[in-house]
C-alpha positions in Angstrom: 0.0 0.0 0.0 1.5 3.3 -1.0 1.3 6.5 1.2 -0.4 4.7 4.1 -0.1 7.6 6.5 1.6 5.2 9.1 4.6 6.5 11.1 6.7 4.2 13.2 9.1 5.5 15.8 11.8 3.0 16.7 15.4 2.0 16.9 17.4 -1.0 15.7 18.5 -2.0 19.2 14.9 -2.6 20.1 13.6 -6.1 19.5 10.0 -5.1 19.4 10.8 -2.4 16.9 12.6 -4.9 14.6 9.7 -7.3 14.9 7.0 -4.7 14.0 9.2 -3.3 11.2 9.6 -6.8 9.8 5.8 -7.3 9.8 5.1 -4.0 8.1 7.8 -4.8 5.5 6.5 -8.4 4.9 3.0 -7.0 4.4 4.2 -4.4 1.9 3.0 -1.5 4.0 4.6 1.8 3.0 5.3 3.8 6.2 7.5 6.5 7.5 10.2 5.1 9.8 11.6 7.6 12.3 14.9 6.2 13.5 15.4 7.4 17.1 19.1 6.6 16.9 19.5 9.0 14.0 17.0 11.5 15.3 17.1 11.3 19.1 15.0 14.4 19.5 12.1 12.5 18.0 11.9 10.4 21.2 10.1 13.4 22.8 7.6 13.4 20.0 7.0 9.7 20.4 6.6 10.1 24.1 4.2 13.0 23.6 2.0 10.8 21.4 2.0 7.7 23.6 2.5 9.1 27.1 5.2 6.4 27.5 8.9 6.0 26.9 8.4 2.5 25.3 9.0 1.9 21.6 8.0 1.2 19.0 5.2 3.8 18.8 3.2 3.3 15.6 0.8 6.1 14.6 -2.0 5.4 12.2 -3.9 7.8 9.8 -7.0 7.5 11.9 -5.2 9.3 14.8 -4.8 6.2 16.9 -1.5 4.6 17.9 0.0 1.4 19.3 3.0 1.0 21.6 4.9 -2.3 21.5 2.1 -4.1 19.7 2.1 -7.8 19.2 2.1 -9.0 15.6 -1.6 -10.1 15.8 -2.6 -6.8 17.3 -0.7 -4.8 14.7 -2.0 -7.0 11.9 -5.6 -6.6 13.1 -5.2 -2.8 13.1 -3.9 -2.9 9.5 -6.9 -5.0 8.5 -9.3 -2.5 10.2 -7.6 0.3 8.2 -8.0 -1.6 5.0 -4.2 -1.7 4.5 -4.2 -5.5 4.2 -6.7 -8.3 3.8 -7.6 -10.5 6.7 
């Protein structure tokens, strides 16, 4: 899906980030990845969105977000957005 409006805040040292990124990539979802190692000031932005310091923070075009989602939970959200088929 092109221009999905999804943004993911994460870092490569984070296992949950790598897992969520792998799922998005495997499903062919186009998303904006904000690398918190390259752009550490974006951590404040991610925390402002989620109210937590945990990552990944994945923001969706409907204004919702998920923090450290499991693969089934993230997949379910993508289905509800029409980004992928069930």
